[in-house]
C-alpha positions as CSV (number, residue, x, y, z in Angstrom):
1,M,0.0,0.0,0.0
2,H,2.8,2.3,0.8
3,R,4.5,1.7,-2.5
4,L,1.3,2.4,-4.3
5,Y,0.9,5.7,-2.5
6,E,4.6,6.6,-3.3
7,F,4.0,5.8,-7.0
8,I,0.8,7.9,-7.1
9,R,2.6,10.8,-5.3
10,R,5.6,10.7,-7.8
11,H,3.4,10.3,-10.9
12,P,0.3,12.5,-10.5
13,T,-0.2,12.9,-14.3
14,W,-0.6,9.2,-14.7
15,V,-3.3,9.2,-12.1
16,D,-5.1,12.1,-13.7
17,S,-4.8,10.4,-17.1
18,L,-6.4,7.3,-15.7
19,W,-9.4,9.4,-14.4
20,A,-9.5,11.0,-17.8
21,V,-9.8,7.7,-19.5
22,V,-12.6,6.7,-17.1
23,L,-14.4,10.0,-17.9
24,L,-13.9,9.4,-21.6
25,V,-15.4,5.9,-21.4
26,V,-18.4,7.1,-19.4
27,S,-19.0,10.1,-21.7
28,A,-18.7,7.9,-24.8
29,A,-21.2,5.5,-23.4
30,W,-23.6,8.3,-22.6
31,L,-23.3,9.9,-26.1
32,A,-23.8,6.4,-27.6
33,A,-27.0,6.0,-25.5
34,V,-28.2,9.4,-26.6
35,A,-27.6,8.6,-30.3
36,S,-29.2,5.1,-30.2
37,Q,-32.2,5.8,-28.0
38,P,-34.4,8.6,-29.3
39,E,-36.8,8.2,-26.4
40,M,-34.2,9.6,-23.9
41,E,-34.9,12.9,-22.3
42,V,-31.9,14.6,-23.8
43,Q,-32.3,15.0,-27.6
44,L,-29.3,16.0,-29.8
45,S,-29.1,16.6,-33.5
46,E,-26.6,14.8,-35.6
47,A,-24.5,18.0,-35.8
48,Q,-24.6,18.4,-32.0
49,L,-23.5,14.8,-31.5
50,I,-20.6,15.3,-33.9
51,A,-19.6,18.5,-32.0
52,S,-19.8,16.7,-28.7
53,I,-17.1,14.3,-29.6
54,P,-14.2,16.8,-29.9
55,I,-15.5,18.8,-26.9
56,T,-15.6,15.6,-24.8
57,L,-12.0,14.8,-25.9
58,V,-10.9,18.3,-25.0
59,L,-12.5,18.1,-21.6
60,C,-10.9,14.7,-20.9
61,T,-7.6,16.2,-21.9
62,V,-8.2,19.0,-19.4
63,V,-8.5,16.3,-16.6
64,A,-5.4,14.5,-17.8
65,L,-3.1,17.5,-17.8
66,R,-4.7,19.6,-15.1
67,R,-1.7,19.5,-12.8
68,R,1.0,19.7,-15.4
69,A,-0.4,22.9,-17.1
70,P,-3.4,24.1,-14.9
71,E,-3.6,27.6,-16.4
72,R,-3.6,26.4,-20.0
73,M,-6.1,23.7,-19.2
74,L,-8.3,26.4,-17.6
75,L,-8.3,28.3,-20.9
76,L,-8.8,25.1,-22.9
77,A,-11.8,24.2,-20.7
78,T,-13.2,27.7,-21.2
79,G,-12.8,27.3,-25.0
80,A,-14.7,24.0,-24.7
81,G,-17.5,25.6,-22.8
82,V,-17.8,28.4,-25.3
83,A,-17.9,25.7,-28.1
84,E,-20.8,24.0,-26.3
85,V,-22.7,27.2,-26.1
86,V,-22.1,28.0,-29.7
87,T,-22.9,24.5,-31.1
88,G,-25.6,23.6,-28.7
89,A,-23.8,20.4,-27.8
90,F,-24.4,19.2,-24.3
91,P,-21.9,16.5,-23.1
92,V,-23.2,16.4,-19.5
93,I,-20.8,13.7,-18.2
94,A,-17.7,15.3,-19.6
95,N,-18.6,18.7,-18.1
96,F,-17.4,17.2,-14.8
97,A,-14.0,18.4,-16.0
98,L,-15.1,22.0,-15.4
99,L,-15.5,21.3,-11.7
100,V,-12.0,19.7,-11.6
101,I,-10.2,22.5,-13.4
102,V,-11.9,25.1,-11.1
103,F,-10.7,23.2,-8.0
104,T,-7.2,22.8,-9.5
105,N,-6.6,26.5,-10.3
106,A,-8.1,27.6,-6.9
107,S,-5.5,25.4,-5.2
108,R,-2.6,27.0,-7.0
109,N,-0.8,30.3,-6.3
110,V,-1.6,31.9,-9.7
111,R,-3.9,34.7,-8.7
112,W,-5.4,35.6,-12.1
113,A,-6.2,31.9,-12.8
114,S,-7.9,31.5,-9.4
115,Q,-10.0,34.6,-9.9
116,F,-10.8,33.5,-13.5
117,A,-11.9,30.1,-12.2
118,L,-14.1,31.7,-9.6
119,A,-15.7,34.0,-12.2
120,G,-16.4,31.0,-14.4
121,A,-17.8,29.0,-11.4
122,L,-20.3,31.8,-10.8
123,A,-21.3,32.4,-14.5
124,A,-21.3,28.9,-15.9
125,P,-24.5,27.6,-14.2
126,T,-26.5,30.7,-15.3
127,I,-25.2,30.4,-18.8
128,S,-26.1,26.7,-18.9
129,T,-29.7,27.4,-17.7
130,L,-30.2,30.2,-20.2
131,R,-28.7,28.2,-23.1
132,W,-30.5,24.9,-22.4
133,P,-33.8,25.7,-20.7
134,D,-35.8,22.8,-19.4
135,E,-39.4,23.1,-20.6
136,N,-40.6,20.7,-17.9
137,R,-39.6,23.1,-15.1
138,D,-41.0,26.4,-14.1
139,I,-39.1,29.5,-13.1
140,T,-38.7,28.3,-9.5
141,G,-37.2,25.1,-10.7
142,D,-34.8,26.9,-13.0
143,V,-33.6,29.2,-10.2
144,L,-33.2,26.3,-7.7
145,G,-31.3,24.3,-10.3
146,T,-29.1,27.2,-11.2
147,L,-28.4,27.9,-7.5
148,F,-27.6,24.3,-6.9
149,L,-25.0,24.2,-9.7
150,T,-23.6,27.5,-8.6
151,V,-23.1,26.3,-5.1
152,T,-21.5,23.2,-6.4
153,F,-19.0,25.1,-8.5
154,V,-18.3,27.6,-5.8
155,L,-17.8,24.8,-3.3
156,A,-15.2,23.3,-5.6
157,W,-13.4,26.6,-5.8
158,V,-13.5,27.0,-2.0
159,L,-12.1,23.5,-1.4
160,G,-9.3,24.3,-3.8
161,D,-8.5,27.6,-2.2
162,S,-8.5,26.0,1.3
163,L,-6.0,23.4,0.0
164,R,-3.8,26.3,-1.3
165,T,-4.0,28.0,2.1
166,R,-3.0,24.8,3.9
167,R,-0.1,24.2,1.5
168,A,1.1,27.8,2.1
169,Y,0.8,27.3,5.8
170,Y,2.8,24.1,5.7
171,A,5.4,25.7,3.4
172,E,5.7,28.6,5.9
173,L,6.2,26.1,8.8
174,E,8.9,24.3,6.8
175,E,10.6,27.6,5.9
176,R,10.5,28.7,9.5
177,A,11.9,25.4,10.7
178,A,14.7,25.6,8.1
179,R,15.4,29.2,9.1
180,L,15.6,28.2,12.7
181,E,17.9,25.3,11.9
182,R,20.1,27.7,9.9
183,E,20.1,30.2,12.8
184,R,20.9,27.4,15.2
185,E,23.8,26.2,13.1
186,A,25.1,29.8,12.8
187,Q,24.9,30.3,16.5
188,A,26.7,27.0,17.1
189,K,29.4,28.1,14.8
190,V,29.7,31.5,16.6
191,A,29.8,29.7,19.9
192,V,32.5,27.3,18.7
193,A,34.5,30.2,17.3
194,A,34.2,32.1,20.6
195,E,35.2,29.1,22.6
196,R,38.2,28.5,20.3
197,A,39.2,32.1,20.8
198,R,38.9,31.8,24.5
199,I,41.0,28.7,24.6
200,A,43.6,30.3,22.4
201,R,43.8,33.3,24.8
202,E,44.1,31.1,27.8
203,L,46.7,28.9,26.2
204,H,48.7,31.9,25.0
205,D,48.7,33.6,28.4
206,V,49.6,30.4,30.2
207,V,52.3,29.2,27.8
208,A,53.8,32.6,26.7
209,H,54.3,33.9,30.2
210,N,55.7,30.8,31.9
211,V,57.8,29.8,28.9
212,S,59.2,33.3,28.7
213,V,60.2,33.1,32.4
214,M,61.8,29.7,31.9
215,V,63.8,30.9,28.8
216,V,65.1,34.0,30.7
217,Q,66.2,31.9,33.7
218,A,67.7,29.3,31.5
219,D,69.8,31.9,29.6
220,G,70.9,33.4,32.9
221,A,71.8,30.0,34.4
222,A,73.8,29.2,31.3
223,Y,75.6,32.5,31.6
224,V,76.7,32.2,35.3
225,L,76.9,28.4,35.4
226,D,80.7,28.4,35.8
227,T,81.2,31.7,37.6
228,A,78.3,31.7,40.0
229,P,77.0,28.2,40.7
230,D,74.6,29.5,43.4
231,Q,72.8,31.8,41.0
232,A,72.6,29.1,38.4
233,R,71.1,26.8,41.0
234,Q,68.6,29.5,41.9
235,A,67.7,30.0,38.3
236,L,67.1,26.3,37.8
237,E,64.9,26.2,40.9
238,T,62.9,29.1,39.3
239,I,62.6,27.2,36.1
240,S,61.4,24.1,38.0
241,G,58.8,26.1,39.9
242,T,57.6,28.0,36.8
243,G,57.3,24.7,34.9
244,R,55.2,23.2,37.7
245,Q,53.0,26.3,37.8
246,A,52.6,26.1,34.0
247,L,51.6,22.5,34.3
248,S,49.1,23.3,37.0
249,E,47.5,26.0,34.9
250,M,47.4,23.7,31.9
251,R,45.7,21.0,33.9
252,R,43.1,23.6,35.2
253,L,42.5,24.8,31.6
254,L,42.2,21.3,30.2
255,G,40.0,20.3,33.1
256,V,37.5,23.1,32.2
257,L,37.4,21.8,28.7
258,R,36.5,18.3,29.9
259,T,32.9,18.9,31.0
260,G,31.8,16.9,33.9
261,E,35.2,15.5,34.8
262,Q,37.1,16.1,38.0
263,A,40.8,16.8,38.4
264,E,42.9,14.4,40.4
265,G,42.8,15.2,44.0
266,G,39.7,17.5,44.0
267,E,38.1,20.3,42.0
268,Y,39.9,22.7,39.8
269,G,41.3,25.8,41.3
270,P,39.9,29.2,40.7
271,Q,41.1,31.4,37.9
272,P,43.7,34.0,38.8
273,G,42.5,37.5,39.7
274,V,43.7,40.8,41.2
275,E,44.8,39.1,44.4
276,Q,47.3,37.0,42.5
277,L,48.9,40.0,40.9
278,A,51.4,40.3,43.8
279,E,52.6,36.8,43.3
280,L,52.9,37.5,39.5
281,I,55.0,40.6,40.2
282,D,57.2,38.8,42.6
283,Q,57.8,36.0,40.0
284,V,58.7,38.6,37.4
285,R,61.0,40.4,39.8
286,G,62.7,37.1,40.4
287,T,63.6,36.9,36.7
288,G,65.6,40.1,37.1
289,L,63.0,42.6,35.8
290,P,62.4,45.4,38.2
291,V,58.6,46.2,38.6
292,D,57.1,49.1,40.4
293,F,53.6,47.9,41.4
294,R,51.0,50.1,43.1
295,I,47.3,50.0,43.9
296,E,45.4,53.2,44.1
297,G,41.9,53.7,45.4
298,T,40.0,51.4,47.7
299,P,40.2,47.8,46.8
300,R,36.9,46.0,46.7
301,P,35.4,42.8,45.3
302,L,35.3,42.8,41.5
303,P,33.4,40.6,38.9
304,S,35.4,37.5,38.1
305,S,35.6,38.5,34.4
306,V,37.2,41.8,35.2
307,E,39.7,40.2,37.7
308,L,40.8,37.7,35.1
309,T,41.1,40.3,32.4
310,A,43.2,42.6,34.6
311,Y,45.5,39.7,35.6
312,R,46.0,38.5,32.0
313,I,46.7,42.1,30.8
314,V,49.4,42.6,33.4
315,Q,50.8,39.1,32.7
316,E,51.0,39.8,28.9
317,A,52.4,43.3,29.4
318,L,55.3,42.0,31.6
319,T,55.9,39.1,29.2
320,N,56.3,41.6,26.3
321,T,58.6,43.7,28.4
322,R,60.9,40.7,29.0
323,K,60.8,39.8,25.3
324,H,61.2,43.3,23.8
325,G,62.4,45.7,26.5
326,G,66.0,44.9,26.5
327,P,68.5,44.1,29.4
328,D,68.0,47.3,31.3
329,A,64.3,47.7,31.1
330,G,62.1,48.4,34.1
331,A,58.3,48.2,34.3
332,T,55.5,50.0,36.1
333,V,52.1,48.6,36.9
334,R,49.3,50.8,38.3
335,L,45.9,49.5,39.4
336,T,43.4,52.2,40.1
337,Y,39.9,51.5,41.7
338,G,37.4,54.1,40.4
339,T,33.8,54.6,41.2
340,D,32.5,52.9,38.1
341,D,35.6,51.3,36.6
342,L,39.0,49.8,37.1
343,T,41.9,51.5,35.4
344,L,45.0,49.5,34.6
345,L,48.3,51.0,33.4
346,A,51.3,48.8,32.5
347,E,54.4,50.4,30.9
348,D,58.1,50.0,30.6
349,D,61.1,52.1,29.7
350,G,62.8,49.6,27.4
351,R,63.4,49.8,23.8
352,G,60.0,48.2,23.0
353,A,58.9,47.6,19.4
354,Q,57.4,49.8,16.6
355,R,53.7,50.3,16.6
356,E,53.4,48.9,13.1
357,L,54.8,45.6,14.2
358,Y,52.2,45.2,16.8
359,E,49.4,46.3,14.5
360,V,50.3,43.8,11.8
361,G,50.6,40.9,14.2
362,G,53.7,41.4,16.4
363,L,57.3,40.5,16.0
364,D,56.5,36.8,15.7
365,G,53.9,37.5,13.0
366,L,51.1,36.3,15.2
367,G,50.4,39.0,17.8
368,Q,48.2,36.7,19.8
369,G,49.0,38.6,23.0
370,L,47.6,42.0,22.0
371,I,44.8,40.3,20.1
372,G,43.8,38.4,23.2
373,M,44.0,41.5,25.4
374,R,41.7,43.4,23.0
375,E,39.2,40.5,23.0
376,R,39.2,40.2,26.8
377,V,38.7,44.0,27.2
378,G,35.9,44.0,24.6
379,M,34.1,41.1,26.3
380,V,33.8,43.2,29.6
381,G,32.8,46.3,27.7
382,G,36.1,48.2,28.3
383,S,38.6,50.0,26.2
384,L,42.3,49.3,25.5
385,D,45.1,51.6,24.3
386,A,48.5,49.9,23.5
387,G,51.5,51.4,21.8
388,P,55.0,52.8,22.1
389,R,55.6,55.6,24.6
390,P,56.9,58.9,23.4
391,G,60.1,58.7,25.3
392,G,60.7,55.0,24.6
393,G,59.3,51.8,25.9
394,F,55.8,50.5,25.6
395,R,52.5,51.4,27.3
396,I,49.3,49.5,27.8
397,S,46.3,51.3,29.3
398,A,42.9,49.6,29.9
399,V,39.7,50.9,31.4
400,L,37.4,48.1,32.7
401,P,33.8,49.1,33.6
402,L,32.4,47.5,36.8
403,K,28.7,48.1,36.8
404,S,27.9,46.5,33.5
405,S,30.2,43.5,34.0
406,T,28.9,40.2,35.2
């Protein structure tokens, strides 16, 4: 049964052609009965019988091709109706095709064809009554008969228009579902891109800072290995501690990515914030970079997003100072608590790098540090200004709003 339904759905013209053949057979039988039995109520002349044959064929063709070319078949059926009126032929059975073509065009989205079909549905019964009056009926019978035919034709049009409306409704539902699916896919892609950017920022901040400290200490240890073994040993201890800290932060970051999993030995530690800046400054000082760190204003609890952003900006700024500032560079970090915002200033007096190099991607061609800083500041609704200082060195200034942050 399912296969039969699928066949019918895929080949509608074949189905219509089958009904056209049935209509042709029935119409031919009726015309043969009219021609062979003079005592029948309907009487047709020989000319009318001959004219009825092509009209019947045309009307059966209308049924067969109604879905393939509905507008053309409507015009063809109109021509057949006009031919009936002109010749006086009256193929009653084949006129069923007029109902079918009215229904078909009403169910389509071609406005003129639907309106033309409705006009024909209203006019055809009246024309039929006037052209072929029944002498056995009075005026009341003619009116009732005409009204019945008119209601029948109009009902066919109404059913077709209802089908069109339902199809349009289902099409709108499908379009809406497809649009929602596209929007959901777009949102998923945006979320994935945002998550990738966040992971990239965290990885860069963790790796770049700690590896930079380890490289500086390793270079220093290699330089004083023979002349100052104690300093070399201290540098190696710093490298070891920094490496452990990097591993710890990497485990925390990877643990966040593994949804639902627990780190060994308990939950993952909190992300660094303003309170951890003192430890970061001490670590940087231990690498030989002098840092002047001051907090102005009254410290108070901050949103976690602002705290993490402030910490990562200072971390990246000091990492860049070690990379680009030169051997005699010094750094200054100012953290100012305002009424509505947190102002952060990190600058150095080293040789720095040209603004163009930072704007096009940094000295390494990637510039992930400054890109990450701008993304972090943008996420909390703040502003960032980064570039060389007039007297040498590099300055990073950020304003992080507090009221709108969450």
